[in-house]
N, C-alpha and C positions, 0 to 999 in steps of 0.2 A: 539389355533393356531394363536393367535395374535403375539406371539413370533416368530413363523415361518414366518409370513408376514413381521415382522421387519427385519429378517435376509435376506429373499428373496428380499425385497425392497431395499437392499443396505444400510440400516440404522443401521447396526450392530455395526460399530465403534462408531457411535454417541451414541447408547444405552450403550455401554461399558463405554464411557467417562462419561455419565450422572450417571451411577452406581458408578464409581470411585469417582465422585464429590459429591455423595450423593443426586443427584437431580433427580433421576429416580423413578417414582412410579412403583415398581415391582408388577406385578399381575401375579402370577404363579398359575394356577388353578390345583387343584387335579385331577389326571387323571380319577379316578373312575373305571378304567378297571379291577382292582383287584377283583371287585365283580363278574365279569364274570368268572375269573380264579377260584375264590373260589367255584363258583357254579359247574364248570366243574371238579375241582380237584378230587372229590371222584370217578368220572367215567373216569378219564384220561387214565386209563389202557385199556379202550375200544377203544381208538383211535389206528389207525395203527402205528406200531413202528416208521416209518419215519416221523410221524407227531408230536409225543410227544416232541422230543427234541426242534424243532423250537418253539413250543408253550411255553414250559418251559422257553426257553431263552428270548422270547419276554416279558413274564410276569415278569421275573426276572429283565429285564431292566426297566420295568415300575415301579417296586417296588423301585429300586435304584433311579430312577428319583424322585419319590415321597419323598423319604428320603432326597435327595439332595435339592429339592425345599423347604422343611421345614427348612433345615439348612440355605439356602439362605435367607429365610424370617427372620429368627432370627438374622442373621449377617448384614442385609442390613443397619441398622441405625448405628451400632457401629463400624463396620469394612468394609467400602465400598470398599477398595482396594482388600481385600480378597473376597468380594462378587463378584467383577468383574471377578476375576479369576475363581471362582466357577460357575459363570454364563456362562462363555465360555465353561467350562467342561459340564455344563448342556445342552447347545445348541448342542454340539457335541454328547452327549449321546442321546439327542432327535432325532437327525438325525440317529443315529445307531438304536434306537428303531423303528423308522419309517421303516428303511430297514428291520429290523427283522420282523415287522408286515407284510410287503409286502411278505417276504419269507414264513410266515405262510399262507397267503392267497394262494400263489402259490402251496404250499404243500397240503393244504386242497383241493384245486380245482383239483389237480392231483389225489388225493386220491378218490375224488368223481367220477372222470372220469373213473378210472381203477384200483383203489386200490394200493397195494404195488408195483405191476409191473410198473404202471404208474409213481409212485413216483421215483422209481429207474431209469427209463428211463429219467425222467426230470433231476435228479441229474447227471446222466451220461452226458447228453447234456450240462448242466451247467459246468461240469468239462472240457469237450472238448472245449467249448467256451472260458473258462478262459485260458486253455492251448494255444489256438490259439492267444489270446490277448497278453499273456505273450511272446510267441514266436515272435510276431510282434513288440512289443514295447521294450522288454528287451535289445536287442542289441544296440539300439539307446540310451537308458538310461545309459547303461554301458559305452558307448563311451563318453557320456557327463560327466559322473563321472570321467573317466580317464583323459579327457581333463582338467577338473577343478583341479584334483589332480596334474597333470603334471605342470600346471601353478603355483600352490602354491609351489610345491617343487623346481621349478626353480627360484622362487622369493626369493632372499637372502636379501631383505630389512629389514627383522626382523618383519614384520607385520603378 
């Protein structure tokens, strides 16, 4: 989580610059979470249906991150520019994996509270909340896009 602290601390741009210049000491630890998945895998069919997909997605992201981390370690000395690009992707993937892990915790908690019915109720509420958010924000976003498009199409300066 040292990497996460760097990103949250606002030092992300500095870290990327150091990587590009070959001056960053990259320490990307192996997640080790795949051991848990391998232990659960033979019995994954025992989990409720609504839990299996989020668990598989989370651990798939972890496996991709581990593979990417290994590539970053290999490239760090020889191709720092490419390493910086991969590091950015790694950080974004790390954030996605964190969100997927939180989703797994939510689904597992719902499953423990009330089984498949509770999972379905939680998913229904999430869809409704997402729909309300989209309905509230989309008109403004579309208006902004239209304004920018209209300004560009009326600008005949050739830029």
